[in-house]
N, C-alpha and C positions, 0 to 999 in steps of 0.2 A: 390451310384446306390442299389437298391432294394432289399433285400433277396427272397427266396422262398419258398414259403409253400408246402411241398412234402404231399400229400395223402396216406400214409403208410398202405393196406392191412395187418392185422393180422390174425392169425389161428383162425377159428373158432371151434378149437377142437384140432387136432390136431399137436403138435407144429412144428413136419418134413413140413407142409405147409408153414413153414414163408419162402421169397426169400433171396436166398444172397443178391439180392440189397436193398432189405430193411432192411437187419440186416446194411449195410455198411452204408445207409442213417441214421438209426438211429444213427451209430456211428458217424457220421459227422457234424450234424446239431448242432446249437447252444442248439437248445431247442425242447423238447418234449411236445404237446399239447395231454393230455390223458383226456379217458372221465372218467377215476376211476385211480387214482393213486397205491390206493391200491392193485388193479388187475393188472395193468401193472409192477408193479415192480416184479414182478415174473417171464412175459414174457423177461423183461429186463435182470434179473438175469439170467436166462437159456441161454442169446445169451450173455453172459460177455457186456452189454451196458451199459455204467457210463453216458450218456448225464444226465444232468437235466430237469425235468420234473415239468410241473404246469399243473392245473386240467382246464379243456374244457369240461363243460357240460349241459345239459339241464336247468339247473337252472341259469346259469350265463351267456351264450351263447350271447349273445349282449353284455354286458357291457366287457368280456373276449375276446370279439372278436374286438374291440376296440384298446382293448391294445394289441393284436398279430401283429394286423395290425401295431400300432406304432413301434414295434419291427420289422418288417417286413421292413417297412422302412426306421428306421435306419441301414439298411444291416445285418439283422440276418437272417440266414436261419432257419425254424421251420418244424419239422413233425406233423404231425396230426395222431393220431390212435384213433381208438375207441375199445371198450371191445374184442371184435371178428370181423373179417369181415372188408367190405369197407367202409371208414368214408363217412360221406354225404350220405350214401343210411340208411334212414329212422334214422335220426341221424343228430346233431345241427348241425355237420360243415359245412349242405349246409349255413347258415349264414357267416359265415367265409370266405368261398369259397366267396360269392357273395360280401363281402365287399372287398376282396381283387380284386377282378375284377372293383370293383367301383374305388377303389385305384390304379388301374394298376399297380399291384402286381404281379408278375410270379407266375401261380398256376401248378403243374405236379401231375400227377398221377400215383402209385407204385402199378398197377395191383395185385392182388391176391384173395384170398378164399372171396366167398360171399355166404351166406346160400340161397339165392334167387336163383341162377342160379344152382347151385347144386341139391338143390331139382327141380328144375325143368327139368334138365338132367337127374334126377333120376326118373322121374315119369311117364316115358311113356303117357303121354297125349301131344296133340299138341305141339309144341315148336316154330312153326313158328308166331306166335301173340301170344303176352300174356301183361298183365298187370299187376303191384304190389301193391298191397294196403298196406304191414305192418302189423301193428299193427289194427286193428278196433277200431276207439274211444269207448271210455266208454259211452263217453253223450249220453242218449238213442234216441233223438231225430236225433242229426248227424249220429247215430249209422244206425238207420232205413230208412234215407236216401240215407245212403249209400249201403245199405242191397238191397236197393228198385232199385238203379243203375245197381249193382251187376247182378241181376234178369234178366236183361235183356243184360249181357255183353256175344259175343260171343268167346271173346279171353280168353283165358285160366287162371286163378286167381290166383294168387299165395299170401298168407298173413303168418303171424307170430302170435304166441299165445302160451300163457303161459300155463303148466299142468293142473293148477287150475281152467283156465276159458274155458279150450277145450271143454266138456261138451257142455255146454252153446251156445258157438260159432257153433260146430254143428248142434245144434239143430235149432237154428236159418236160420243157412244155409238152412237146409233141408226145412223148411219152407217159405223161401224166394226164394229157387234156383228150388226146389224141389229135387226127387233123383238122380244127377247127381253125375259123376263117380270124385272120388277123390283118391286123393295118400295121406297119414300120413307118415311126415318125419321127424325122430324122432334123437334127439343128432347125427347130421350129423359129420361126418370125428372121430367120437370118440370111444369107445371099443364097446358101447351096441346099434350102429348107427342102426336103426331101418326103414325099409320104405315098407310101406303097401298100395297096390293100393286097393281100394275098394270102394264103391256106399258111399254117404252120410250115410244111415240108416243104411248100413253095419257098418263102422266104429264108429259109434254112439254105435252101438249095442259091440262092444267091449271095446269101454271107460267104458259101464255101468258094465262090469266084471270085466275090470284090471283098477287098477287105474293109471290115466296118470300122466307118471313123463318125466321131463327133455323138455327141448325146443322144440318147433313141429313150421317145414313150412308146408304149407297146400296148396294142388296143385290142384286147383278144373277147372272140365272141364265146358269148355263155354259151351253157349247156340247154337246147332246145326244150320245150315244153312235152314233145314227143320221145324224146330221150329219158326224161325225167318216168314219163309214163309208163314207159318199156321196163323199166328199171325196177319201178314200183310193181306191174305185173310179175316181172319177173322173179320177186321177192315171195310175193305171194303163191305163185306156181312150187314153189318150194315146201310149201305146208300141201298136206292133204286138205279135204274139203271138207272133210270130218272137224279137224282140227281148226280150220278157219271159222265153219259156224259158230264150233264152243267158243270160238276165242268171242264172237260178238254176244252170243247167249248168256256168254259168264257176266256182260255189262249190262243186262238186264232187258235184253232186244227177245222178239217173239221170233218166233221160225221163220215167219212171212217174211219181217222184216230183215231179217239175219242174213233171208238168205238172196232179197234185194242187193244188203250190203256186198255179198260175196261175190256176187255176180259181176257188178259196179268195181270190185277190185282188182279184180280178173281180166276183166274187160273183154266178157260173155253175156251170154243173156240172163235170164233167172231160168228160163226153163232148160237151159242147158245143165245147171247146177244143180236144177228138181231132178233130172234124165239119172243125171249122176249118182245122185244119194241115191236115188233108187236101185239103180242098176247094181251098185256095191250091195245093198240090204240084198237083193234078192242071188245076189253071187256069194 
């Protein structure tokens, strides 16, 4: 019988956020796969965990995942931990999880700390709908493409950023998204935790006065429904009313129904569309 892969969330700062269930699991499994064994040994020592460790990180994730799946198929139980937070979220653990599913190896998650969720809850921005981008890519072309997508995003956006890249990223966000609301979350759960609600321009001004320190989570407001509606109206206004009518009539709508839809698209009354059509006919 195959062993089980346990995805064990570890503290993002405060060690007291480690759950008893994770401690017990790390003590009982055969092997712990850790992103950085030098970092994780401090955590294990703190909780008196003496289980053997092996490294599993971005640069060995494919070959090492194959080895770990082999151990699991042989009946060993393995715990996966990252340097901080929940494994497989913006983390190479997703490769191992996928391989386990492909090999019918049981996988279970031991939930706990997550910088993304902690920052979102603290942000004061809408939490009903959100998207997580992690770290923006460093490749300039790919980065521009993603920023272009985020410019039209109506959901709250969660990003990670290192202190030495923070200013540049805020400048790019301001240029691409406009001066939206943002909450900067720094050093979450740690002694110097900081939560700063602001606009992008205000956040940038703060970073220009004070040198950014620590790891950041950026929670950015999505584009409002009103903005999206204005953009939709503007796009239709670039088309003549006759072309707009022809578009819907070409889909099988009768003139009366098409006129209602054209009026709705343009944010005006049906009578205005009727009047403009007949005015152009008389002209």
